[in-house]
C-alpha positions in Angstrom: -0.6 -211.5 93.0 1.8 -214.2 91.8 5.3 -214.9 93.1 7.7 -212.7 91.2 11.5 -212.5 91.1 12.7 -209.4 93.0 15.9 -207.4 93.0 16.8 -204.9 95.6 17.7 -201.6 94.0 17.4 -198.5 96.2 17.0 -195.4 94.1 19.9 -192.9 94.1 17.6 -190.2 95.4 17.1 -192.2 98.6 20.8 -192.5 99.1 21.3 -188.8 98.6 18.5 -188.0 101.0 20.0 -190.3 103.6 23.4 -188.5 103.3 21.7 -185.1 103.6 19.9 -186.1 106.8 23.0 -187.6 108.3 25.1 -184.5 107.6 22.3 -182.3 109.1 22.0 -184.3 112.4 21.1 -182.2 115.4 23.1 -184.0 118.0 21.9 -184.1 121.6 24.3 -183.4 124.5 25.5 -186.6 126.2 27.3 -186.7 129.5 28.3 -189.3 132.0 27.2 -192.0 129.6 30.4 -193.9 128.9 28.7 -197.2 130.0 25.5 -196.6 128.0 23.6 -196.3 131.3 21.3 -193.6 129.8 21.0 -195.2 126.4 23.1 -195.1 123.2 26.5 -193.5 123.8 27.0 -190.3 121.7 30.7 -190.7 121.1 30.3 -194.2 119.7 27.3 -193.2 117.7 29.1 -190.2 116.1 31.9 -192.5 115.0 29.4 -195.0 113.5 27.6 -192.2 111.6 31.0 -190.9 110.3 31.6 -194.3 108.9 28.1 -194.4 107.5 28.9 -191.2 105.6 32.5 -191.8 104.6 33.3 -195.5 104.7 30.1 -197.6 104.4 29.1 -198.7 100.8 25.4 -199.5 100.5 25.8 -200.5 96.8 28.4 -203.1 97.7 26.1 -204.5 100.4 23.2 -204.4 97.9 25.3 -206.5 95.5 26.0 -209.0 98.2 22.3 -209.2 99.2 21.4 -209.7 95.5 23.8 -212.6 95.2 20.9 -214.5 96.7 17.7 -215.1 94.7 14.8 -212.9 96.0 11.1 -213.0 95.4 8.0 -211.0 96.4 4.4 -212.0 96.6 1.2 -210.9 98.3 -1.1 -213.2 100.3 -4.5 -212.0 101.5 -3.2 -208.5 101.2 0.0 -209.2 103.1 3.2 -208.5 101.2 5.9 -211.1 101.6 9.6 -210.9 100.5 11.7 -214.0 100.7 15.0 -215.6 99.6 14.9 -219.1 98.1 18.0 -221.2 97.9 17.6 -224.6 96.3 19.0 -227.5 98.3 21.9 -229.6 96.9 21.7 -233.1 98.2 19.7 -236.3 97.7 16.6 -235.2 99.7 16.6 -231.5 100.7 14.0 -230.6 103.4 12.1 -227.4 102.7 13.0 -225.1 105.6 11.4 -221.7 106.3 13.4 -219.3 108.5 11.7 -216.5 110.3 13.3 -213.5 112.1 12.3 -211.2 114.9 12.9 -207.5 115.9 15.2 -205.7 115.4 16.3 -208.3 113.0 15.9 -208.5 109.2 16.2 -211.4 106.8 19.9 -210.5 106.6 20.5 -212.0 110.1 20.3 -215.4 108.3 22.6 -214.8 105.4 25.5 -216.8 106.7 23.3 -219.8 107.3 21.6 -220.0 103.9 24.3 -221.7 101.8 25.7 -224.0 104.4 22.2 -225.3 105.0 21.4 -225.6 101.4 24.7 -227.0 100.2 26.4 -228.6 103.2 28.9 -230.5 101.1 30.5 -227.2 99.9 31.0 -226.3 103.6 32.5 -229.5 104.8 29.2 -231.1 105.7 27.1 -234.1 104.7 25.0 -233.6 101.6 22.3 -235.8 103.3 21.7 -232.8 105.6 20.7 -230.4 102.8 17.7 -228.1 103.0 15.7 -226.0 100.5 16.0 -222.7 102.3 13.3 -220.1 102.4 14.2 -217.0 104.4 11.1 -214.8 104.9 11.0 -211.1 105.8 8.4 -210.9 108.6 5.3 -209.0 107.4 5.8 -205.3 107.9 9.6 -205.7 108.0 12.1 -204.7 105.3 10.9 -205.6 101.8 7.7 -207.3 103.1 6.1 -203.9 102.7 4.2 -201.8 102.6 1.9 -203.4 105.2 -1.3 -201.4 105.2 -3.7 -203.5 107.2 -3.8 -203.5 111.0 -3.8 -206.6 113.2 -0.6 -208.3 112.1 1.3 -209.9 114.9 3.7 -212.9 115.3 1.1 -215.6 115.5 -1.1 -214.2 112.7 2.0 -214.1 110.5 2.0 -217.9 110.5 -1.1 -217.9 108.3 0.4 -216.2 105.2 3.7 -217.9 105.7 2.0 -221.3 105.8 0.1 -220.4 102.5 3.4 -219.3 101.0 5.1 -222.6 101.7 2.2 -224.9 100.8 0.2 -223.1 98.1 2.7 -220.7 96.5 5.8 -222.9 96.7 4.1 -226.3 96.7 5.6 -228.0 99.7 3.2 -230.4 101.3 5.4 -230.6 104.4 8.3 -228.4 105.6 10.5 -227.5 108.5 10.6 -224.2 110.3 13.1 -222.2 112.3 12.7 -219.0 114.2 14.2 -216.7 116.8 12.7 -213.8 118.8 9.2 -213.1 117.3 10.1 -215.6 114.6 10.2 -218.2 117.3 6.6 -217.4 118.2 5.6 -217.5 114.5 7.4 -220.9 114.1 5.7 -222.2 117.3 2.4 -221.1 115.9 3.1 -223.0 112.6 3.7 -226.1 114.7 0.6 -225.5 116.8 -1.9 -224.6 114.1 -0.5 -226.6 111.1 1.1 -229.8 112.5 0.1 -231.8 109.4 2.3 -229.5 107.3 5.3 -229.1 109.7 7.9 -231.8 109.8 9.6 -230.3 112.8 10.8 -226.9 114.2 14.0 -225.5 115.5 14.0 -222.4 117.9 16.6 -220.3 119.6 14.1 -219.7 122.5 10.9 -221.4 123.7 8.2 -218.7 123.7 4.9 -219.1 125.6 2.2 -218.7 122.9 -0.1 -217.0 125.4 2.6 -214.8 126.9 1.0 -211.5 125.9 -2.5 -212.5 127.0 -2.4 -210.4 130.1 -3.9 -207.2 131.5 -0.5 -205.6 131.2 1.2 -207.0 128.0 3.5 -204.0 127.9 5.0 -204.9 131.3 7.8 -207.4 131.0 7.4 -208.2 134.7 3.7 -209.1 134.3 3.2 -207.0 137.5 5.5 -209.2 139.5 8.5 -207.9 141.4 11.7 -209.8 141.6 11.8 -211.4 145.0 14.3 -210.1 147.6 14.5 -213.7 148.8 16.4 -214.9 145.7 20.2 -215.3 145.9 21.7 -211.8 145.2 23.4 -212.8 142.0 20.1 -214.3 140.6 18.1 -211.3 141.7 20.5 -208.9 140.0 20.5 -211.0 136.8 16.7 -211.0 136.6 16.6 -207.2 137.1 19.3 -206.7 134.5 17.3 -208.7 131.9 14.2 -206.7 132.7 16.0 -203.5 132.4 17.4 -204.4 129.0 14.0 -205.2 127.4 11.5 -203.1 129.3 11.6 -199.8 127.5 11.3 -201.0 124.0 8.5 -203.5 124.8 6.5 -200.7 126.6 6.8 -198.1 123.9 6.4 -200.5 121.0 3.2 -201.9 122.5 1.7 -198.6 123.7 3.0 -195.8 121.4 4.7 -197.2 118.3 3.2 -194.5 116.1 4.5 -191.7 118.2 8.0 -193.0 118.3 7.9 -193.6 114.5 7.6 -189.9 113.7 11.0 -189.4 115.2 12.7 -192.6 113.8 11.2 -192.2 110.3 12.5 -188.6 110.2 16.0 -189.2 111.6 18.3 -192.0 110.4 20.6 -191.3 113.4 17.6 -191.8 115.8 16.7 -195.0 114.0 20.4 -196.2 114.2 20.5 -195.4 117.9 17.3 -197.3 118.7 18.4 -200.4 116.8 22.1 -200.4 117.8 21.3 -200.0 121.5 19.2 -203.2 121.3 21.9 -205.0 119.4 24.4 -204.1 122.1 22.1 -204.9 125.0 20.9 -208.3 123.8 24.1 -209.8 122.3 27.2 -211.3 123.8 29.8 -208.5 123.5 31.3 -207.4 126.8 29.9 -203.9 126.2 31.4 -203.5 122.7 28.7 -204.2 120.1 31.3 -204.7 117.4 32.5 -207.8 119.1 29.2 -209.3 118.0 28.5 -207.5 114.7 30.6 -205.7 112.1 29.9 -202.0 111.4 28.8 -203.0 107.9 26.2 -205.4 109.4 24.8 -202.8 111.8 24.5 -200.2 109.1 23.0 -202.7 106.5 20.4 -203.6 109.1 19.6 -200.0 109.8 19.6 -199.1 106.1 17.1 -201.8 105.3 14.7 -200.4 107.9 15.4 -196.8 106.7 15.0 -197.4 102.9 11.8 -199.4 103.3 10.2 -197.1 105.9 9.3 -200.1 108.0 10.2 -199.1 111.6 6.6 -198.3 112.3 5.1 -201.5 110.9 7.8 -203.6 112.6 7.1 -202.0 115.9 3.4 -202.4 115.6 3.9 -206.1 115.7 4.2 -205.6 119.5 1.1 -203.4 119.7 -0.9 -206.0 117.8 0.3 -208.7 120.1 -1.2 -206.9 123.0 -4.4 -206.0 121.2 -5.1 -209.4 119.6 -4.7 -212.1 122.2 -3.5 -215.5 121.0 -6.2 -218.1 120.6 -5.5 -221.9 120.6 -6.5 -223.9 117.6 -6.7 -227.1 119.7 -6.4 -228.3 123.2 -3.9 -231.2 122.6 -0.9 -231.7 124.8 1.7 -230.4 124.1 0.3 -227.3 122.4 3.0 -227.5 119.8 2.8 -231.1 118.9 5.6 -231.4 116.4 9.2 -232.5 117.0 11.1 -229.5 118.4 14.8 -228.7 118.8 16.1 -225.7 120.8 19.4 -223.9 120.9 20.0 -221.9 124.1 22.7 -219.2 124.0 24.3 -218.4 127.3 23.9 -214.6 127.1 20.4 -214.5 125.5 17.9 -212.2 127.3 15.3 -214.8 126.5 16.0 -216.9 129.6 15.2 -220.6 129.5 11.8 -221.5 131.0 10.8 -225.1 131.9 7.2 -223.9 131.9 7.4 -222.6 128.3 9.4 -225.7 127.2 6.6 -228.0 128.3 4.5 -226.5 125.5 6.7 -228.3 122.9 7.5 -231.9 121.9 11.2 -231.3 122.6 13.5 -233.9 121.0 16.7 -232.0 121.1 18.3 -229.2 123.2 21.7 -227.8 123.3 23.1 -225.1 125.6 25.9 -223.1 124.2 28.4 -221.3 126.5 28.5 -218.3 124.1 26.2 -216.2 122.0 23.3 -213.9 122.7 19.8 -213.1 121.5 20.8 -212.8 117.8 22.1 -216.4 117.5 22.1 -216.8 113.7 24.1 -213.6 113.2 26.3 -214.0 116.3 27.0 -217.8 116.1 25.9 -219.0 112.6 28.0 -222.1 112.7 26.5 -223.3 116.0 22.9 -222.7 114.7 23.6 -224.5 111.4 25.0 -227.5 113.3 22.0 -227.6 115.6 19.5 -227.3 112.8 21.2 -230.2 111.0 21.2 -232.3 114.2 17.4 -231.7 114.8 16.3 -232.6 111.3 18.7 -235.5 111.1 16.4 -237.1 113.6 13.4 -236.5 111.3 14.6 -237.5 107.9 
């Protein structure tokens, strides 16, 4: 399959079916849950669903999404959707941007044009990039994914072929967050001759999931009672915020999918709870994301029927251990820059950082796990700074 222009156009029948299901929601009782201690708060969710029904305009969001140029292709049976934004400057660097879960390509939309055309946003045209934003295989419009085995490090192979063979870039830069950081790290590890440098919003251990209990975020280790109380509480809080989704996605993603593919409210609750738990928001998710953004993200998952294939990325991480392509030190032997956000659940690890040839780090006193969507300007500035060293 060649690379073809692509326009997002959800059929009216899907919009009508979504409305029918929202109106017919069988709401559960919710009590003593004002602080979301038992999961997504019912009162908040009801208000968001009311807006989905009576205020949110998918067609307006669709027009905004289609203001970028989209393409689709298939590589070794893997569907790939991507946005391509030509760079405006004397020497644009090709830059592929890769998201995680429960992200979509839309988490990057505020970065695309400032990176491609910095002069139009008060920047230096010498910092321009040819921006390629890829939907991770099995996410959004990179669907339907019908072959098993796809995980974050295996996704590096079709993305590398996209950049080199389909788009013709002999060398390129890469950026990633969450699972996209793992894919980006794997690009730097496996294909260093093709990768100019990488920028991450966390430093993943490539072999992190190679354990007897990959579904267990504690790796079987308890938080020590000997730690300072504030540190111990912080570690436990991080584990609590990520444990449930890692366990069920790794062990039972298909079982969960029957509920979330049938109920748009169930899907919204699952995604929004994570957005609230992992971003910087003082308990109010709308400090970090607008209602339209939350509903556009959920709509992309809903209209493309990709919750199950996105969740299986976790399961395939546990079932298909990472294997090194070489034994060089560091493992990711390309220039690396990292942005650390203060409220990110992916805490900084000196052990993980040693896997990279780190040339640039910046710790920000704000922001959470969804850095490009929460703090787009900071991420743009850091990407420019990293690659300014490599031009």
